[in-house]
Backbone as a printed PyTorch tensor [residue, N CA C, xyz], in Angstrom:
tensor([[[  0.1130, -16.5410,  10.8710],
         [  0.3050, -15.5890,  10.0870],
         [  1.4340, -15.6170,   9.2680]],

        [[  1.4880, -15.0290,   8.1290],
         [  2.7590, -15.1120,   7.1140],
         [  3.8170, -14.1670,   7.6110]],

        [[  4.9550, -14.2760,   7.2320],
         [  5.9270, -13.3900,   7.5450],
         [  5.7210, -11.8750,   7.1110]],

        [[  5.9950, -10.8770,   7.7660],
         [  5.3880,  -9.6390,   7.3590],
         [  6.3460,  -9.0650,   6.2790]],

        [[  7.4570,  -9.4950,   5.9860],
         [  8.1680,  -8.9940,   4.8270],
         [  7.7900,  -9.5750,   3.7200]],

        [[  6.9480, -10.6490,   3.6490],
         [  6.3100, -11.1760,   2.3880],
         [  4.9470, -10.3650,   2.1250]],

        [[  4.4220,  -9.7940,   3.1680],
         [  3.0580,  -9.0680,   3.1530],
         [  3.2530,  -7.8040,   2.2030]],

        [[  4.1670,  -6.8030,   2.9350],
         [  4.1750,  -5.5030,   2.4660],
         [  5.2510,  -5.5660,   1.3400]],

        [[  4.9080,  -4.7870,   0.2320],
         [  5.7790,  -4.8200,  -0.8320],
         [  6.5170,  -3.2750,  -0.7710]],

        [[  5.8760,  -2.4170,  -0.7120],
         [  6.4290,  -1.0130,  -0.6150],
         [  5.4290,  -0.0640,  -0.1930]],

        [[  5.9430,   1.2070,   0.3470],
         [  5.1630,   2.3220,   0.7160],
         [  5.1480,   3.2120,  -0.5760]],

        [[  3.8100,   3.4090,  -1.0090],
         [  3.6340,   4.4310,  -2.1890],
         [  3.7530,   5.9310,  -1.8770]],

        [[  4.7740,   6.5460,  -2.4600],
         [  4.8760,   7.9480,  -2.0240],
         [  4.2120,   8.6840,  -3.4680]],

        [[  3.1810,   9.1890,  -3.3000],
         [  2.4610,   9.9710,  -4.1320],
         [  1.9380,  11.5800,  -3.5230]],

        [[  1.5320,  12.3200,  -4.4500],
         [  0.7520,  13.5770,  -3.9390],
         [ -0.3340,  13.1520,  -3.1650]],

        [[ -1.1570,  12.3600,  -3.6620],
         [ -2.4220,  12.0380,  -2.7800],
         [ -1.9190,  11.2960,  -1.6430]],

        [[ -1.1530,  10.2640,  -1.8530],
         [ -0.5220,   9.6310,  -0.4980],
         [  0.1030,  10.6360,   0.5290]],

        [[  0.7350,  11.6010,   0.1220],
         [  1.1860,  12.4450,   1.0340],
         [  0.1600,  13.4570,   1.7050]],

        [[ -0.8290,  13.9240,   0.7840],
         [ -1.9480,  14.6450,   1.5990],
         [ -2.5770,  14.0520,   2.6180]],

        [[ -2.8520,  12.4090,   2.2750],
         [ -3.6360,  11.7480,   3.2030],
         [ -2.7190,  11.4910,   4.5340]],

        [[ -1.3790,  11.5020,   4.3810],
         [ -0.6760,  11.4130,   5.6400],
         [ -0.6260,  12.5390,   6.4690]],

        [[ -0.6850,  13.6700,   5.6820],
         [ -0.7020,  15.0020,   6.4740],
         [ -2.0300,  15.3620,   7.1780]],

        [[ -2.9800,  15.0570,   6.4520],
         [ -4.3480,  15.3830,   6.8610],
         [ -4.9000,  14.5800,   7.9490]],

        [[ -4.8870,  13.1260,   7.3520],
         [ -5.4660,  12.0250,   8.0410],
         [ -4.7700,  10.9430,   8.7070]],

        [[ -3.4400,  11.1770,   8.7670],
         [ -2.5500,  10.2040,   9.3500],
         [ -2.7710,   8.7560,   8.5390]],

        [[ -2.7970,   8.8230,   7.2840],
         [ -3.1960,   7.5040,   6.5190],
         [ -1.9710,   7.2870,   5.5980]],

        [[ -1.3940,   6.1390,   5.5600],
         [ -0.3570,   5.7130,   4.6170],
         [ -0.9040,   4.7820,   3.5460]],

        [[ -0.3310,   4.7900,   2.3220],
         [ -0.6470,   4.1270,   1.0870],
         [  0.4760,   3.0600,   1.1200]],

        [[  0.1710,   1.6520,   0.9740],
         [  0.9680,   0.6400,   1.0560],
         [  0.7510,  -0.3100,  -0.2840]],

        [[  1.7210,  -0.7900,  -0.7180],
         [  1.4170,  -1.8690,  -1.9000],
         [  1.7240,  -3.2310,  -1.1890]],

        [[  0.7090,  -4.0290,  -1.2320],
         [  0.6990,  -5.2910,  -0.5780],
         [  0.4820,  -6.3020,  -1.7030]],

        [[  0.9280,  -7.7490,  -1.1940],
         [  0.4870,  -8.8660,  -2.0550],
         [ -0.9420,  -9.1050,  -2.0850]],

        [[ -1.5870,  -9.3580,  -3.3740],
         [ -2.9680,  -9.5520,  -3.5250],
         [ -3.6860, -10.5770,  -2.7020]],

        [[ -2.9830, -11.5710,  -1.8490],
         [ -3.6350, -12.5190,  -1.1210],
         [ -3.6510, -12.0000,   0.2970]],

        [[ -3.0780, -10.8610,   0.5570],
         [ -2.9800, -10.1550,   1.9910],
         [ -4.4120,  -9.9620,   2.5440]],

        [[ -4.5050, -10.2780,   3.7730],
         [ -5.6940,  -9.8630,   4.4660],
         [ -5.5840,  -8.6370,   5.2960]],

        [[ -6.7090,  -7.8690,   5.6610],
         [ -6.5040,  -6.6940,   6.5290],
         [ -5.7590,  -7.0470,   7.9290]],

        [[ -6.0210,  -8.2340,   8.3100],
         [ -5.3590,  -8.6420,   9.7570],
         [ -3.8990,  -8.7050,   9.6850]],

        [[ -3.5560,  -9.3520,   8.4460],
         [ -2.2210,  -9.5450,   8.1110],
         [ -1.3420,  -8.4650,   7.8880]],

        [[ -2.1560,  -7.2040,   7.2670],
         [ -1.4400,  -6.1030,   6.8940],
         [ -1.2350,  -5.2290,   8.0790]],

        [[ -2.3530,  -5.2380,   9.0090],
         [ -2.2800,  -4.5540,  10.5550],
         [ -1.0250,  -5.0640,  11.2240]],

        [[ -0.8950,  -6.5720,  11.2090],
         [  0.2220,  -7.1740,  11.9670],
         [  1.5380,  -6.7590,  11.3520]],

        [[  1.8080,  -6.8230,  10.1900],
         [  2.9830,  -6.6240,   9.3460],
         [  3.3440,  -4.8890,   9.7620]],

        [[  2.3640,  -4.0660,   9.6490],
         [  2.7840,  -2.7270,  10.1980],
         [  3.2680,  -2.6570,  11.5560]],

        [[  2.6770,  -3.3190,  12.4760],
         [  3.0540,  -3.2850,  13.8080],
         [  4.3400,  -3.9240,  13.9290]],

        [[  4.7800,  -4.9510,  13.0590],
         [  6.1580,  -5.6670,  13.3290],
         [  7.0160,  -4.9250,  12.6870]],

        [[  6.9070,  -4.4610,  11.5910],
         [  8.0080,  -3.7180,  10.7070],
         [  8.2010,  -2.2470,  10.9700]],

        [[  7.1660,  -1.6420,  11.2660],
         [  7.3250,  -0.1340,  11.7530],
         [  7.0590,   0.1700,  13.0880]],

        [[  6.7420,  -0.7540,  13.9890],
         [  6.4350,  -0.6450,  15.3790],
         [  5.4040,   0.5540,  15.4730]],

        [[  4.3770,   0.4340,  14.8400],
         [  3.3260,   1.3790,  14.8220],
         [  1.9490,   0.5980,  14.9070]],

        [[  0.9880,   1.3290,  15.4960],
         [ -0.4030,   0.7700,  15.7710],
         [ -1.4090,   1.1940,  14.6260]],

        [[ -1.8000,   0.1710,  13.9170],
         [ -2.7560,   0.5820,  12.9520],
         [ -4.0820,   0.5010,  13.4530]],

        [[ -4.9080,   1.6690,  13.2920],
         [ -6.2020,   1.6650,  13.8330],
         [ -7.2320,   0.9660,  12.7810]],

        [[ -7.0510,   1.2850,  11.4330],
         [ -7.8490,   0.8050,  10.5620],
         [ -7.0700,   0.5080,   9.0890]],

        [[ -7.6080,  -0.4890,   8.6090],
         [ -6.8800,  -0.8080,   7.1400],
         [ -7.9430,  -0.9540,   6.2700]],

        [[ -8.0530,  -0.1540,   5.0740],
         [ -8.7320,  -0.3290,   3.9000],
         [ -7.8950,  -0.8770,   2.6560]],

        [[ -8.6640,  -1.7850,   2.1110],
         [ -7.8280,  -2.6140,   0.8190],
         [ -8.7200,  -2.2260,  -0.3520]],

        [[ -7.9000,  -2.1700,  -1.4180],
         [ -8.6140,  -2.3730,  -2.8620],
         [ -7.8600,  -2.8950,  -3.8610]],

        [[ -8.4460,  -3.6040,  -4.8280],
         [ -7.6360,  -4.1530,  -5.9490],
         [ -7.5460,  -2.9710,  -6.9240]],

        [[ -6.5020,  -2.7300,  -7.4150],
         [ -6.0890,  -1.8940,  -8.5610],
         [ -5.8190,  -2.4860,  -9.8200]],

        [[ -6.6290,  -2.3100, -10.8990],
         [ -6.3450,  -3.0610, -12.1720],
         [ -5.2080,  -2.4040, -12.9160]],

        [[ -4.3520,  -3.2460, -13.6240],
         [ -3.2450,  -2.7790, -14.3100],
         [ -3.6760,  -1.9090, -15.5440]],

        [[ -2.8140,  -0.9790, -15.9670],
         [ -3.1070,  -0.1130, -17.0780],
         [ -2.8830,  -0.7380, -18.3430]],

        [[ -3.5940,  -0.4120, -19.4350],
         [ -3.1550,  -0.7470, -20.8710],
         [ -2.0990,   0.1420, -21.2450]],

        [[ -1.0140,  -0.3570, -21.7880],
         [ -0.0400,   0.5430, -22.1980],
         [  0.3650,   0.2580, -23.7560]],

        [[  0.8010,   1.0430, -24.4890],
         [  1.2440,   0.8040, -25.9300],
         [  2.7020,   0.7930, -26.0230]],

        [[  3.0020,  -0.0640, -26.9340],
         [  4.5130,  -0.2460, -27.1420],
         [  4.8680,   0.0700, -28.5450]],

        [[  5.9740,   0.5200, -28.7790],
         [  6.5480,   0.6280, -30.1870],
         [  5.5840,   1.2910, -31.2220]],

        [[  5.2590,   2.5040, -30.7870],
         [  4.3250,   3.4180, -31.4830],
         [  2.8980,   3.1010, -31.5440]],

        [[  2.4590,   2.1250, -30.6870],
         [  1.0660,   1.8700, -30.6590],
         [  0.7300,   0.5890, -31.5500]],

        [[  1.8750,  -0.1960, -31.9880],
         [  1.5670,  -1.2890, -32.8280],
         [  1.2790,  -2.5850, -31.8880]],

        [[  1.8650,  -2.3680, -30.5960],
         [  1.8340,  -3.6380, -29.5750],
         [  0.9790,  -3.1610, -28.4590]],

        [[  0.2110,  -3.7320, -27.8100],
         [ -0.6250,  -3.5170, -26.6660],
         [ -0.1490,  -4.3550, -25.5060]],

        [[  0.1330,  -3.9610, -24.3230],
         [  0.5990,  -4.3950, -23.1930],
         [ -0.2480,  -4.2290, -21.9350]],

        [[ -0.1440,  -4.9430, -20.9240],
         [ -0.8620,  -4.4890, -19.6770],
         [  0.1130,  -4.7290, -18.6090]],

        [[  0.0790,  -3.7130, -17.7200],
         [  0.7390,  -3.7580, -16.4240],
         [ -0.0730,  -4.7120, -15.3330]],

        [[  0.6220,  -5.1440, -14.5470],
         [  0.1940,  -6.1620, -13.3980],
         [ -0.9590,  -5.6280, -12.5110]],

        [[ -1.8590,  -6.4200, -12.1980],
         [ -3.0470,  -5.8060, -11.1990],
         [ -2.2110,  -5.9400,  -9.7980]],

        [[ -2.4780,  -5.2200,  -8.9950],
         [ -1.8820,  -5.0450,  -7.6470],
         [ -3.0260,  -4.6490,  -6.4790]],

        [[ -2.5950,  -4.8610,  -5.2570],
         [ -3.4480,  -4.6150,  -4.0710],
         [ -2.9860,  -3.4400,  -3.4220]],

        [[ -3.8060,  -2.4270,  -3.1170],
         [ -3.4240,  -1.1840,  -2.3300],
         [ -4.0680,  -1.2610,  -1.1260]],

        [[ -3.1850,  -0.9720,   0.0250],
         [ -3.8110,  -0.7980,   1.3300],
         [ -3.6510,   0.6200,   1.9210]],

        [[ -4.6630,   1.1310,   2.7120],
         [ -4.5820,   2.4490,   3.1700],
         [ -4.6300,   2.2550,   4.5390]],

        [[ -3.5950,   2.5100,   5.3520],
         [ -3.5910,   2.2030,   6.7490],
         [ -3.5780,   3.6420,   7.5040]],

        [[ -4.7090,   3.5930,   8.5120],
         [ -4.8080,   4.7740,   9.3110],
         [ -4.0450,   4.3480,  10.6450]],

        [[ -2.9950,   5.1670,  11.0820],
         [ -2.3380,   4.8690,  12.2820],
         [ -2.9520,   5.6600,  13.4770]],

        [[ -2.5870,   5.1650,  14.6430],
         [ -3.0060,   5.8200,  16.0060],
         [ -2.6570,   7.2220,  15.8460]],

        [[ -3.3670,   8.0860,  16.4820],
         [ -3.0540,   9.5720,  16.5920],
         [ -1.6830,   9.6470,  17.3000]],

        [[ -0.9190,  10.5860,  16.6530],
         [  0.3970,  10.8300,  17.2020],
         [  1.5130,  10.0050,  16.6080]],

        [[  1.3020,   9.0200,  15.9310],
         [  2.1220,   8.2800,  15.2930],
         [  2.3410,   8.5400,  13.8010]],

        [[  3.5730,   8.2810,  13.3450],
         [  3.7700,   8.4930,  11.8600],
         [  5.0990,   7.6060,  11.4470]],

        [[  4.8120,   7.3050,  10.0930],
         [  5.9710,   6.4650,   9.4840],
         [  6.9100,   7.5800,   8.8500]],

        [[  8.2840,   7.4640,   9.1460],
         [  9.1520,   8.2630,   8.4750],
         [  9.5710,   7.6850,   7.3220]],

        [[  9.3060,   8.3350,   6.1220],
         [  9.5690,   7.5670,   4.9450],
         [ 10.9750,   7.7150,   4.4260]],

        [[ 11.6000,   8.7600,   4.6720],
         [ 13.0640,   8.9260,   4.1750],
         [ 13.9420,   9.4060,   5.5650]]])
């Protein structure tokens, strides 16, 4: 397995992610695109000392963005999102 610090990039703090954490004990993570579900589960166990029950992943396409009044078009990078369900009673302290 790869180093857990290379697998997880950040925890995504959004309104939808906060609602998932409160209702379903799920957390949204930004991970490297080549990460597997098993590697993500292991990284959560090592870095946060929490037990992941389930890991769902998805590829997120980068958005098209206009620059300089719409004259130039650019695109943000594609990235991979992981939704991690923790064992009942466990939670990740974000701040």
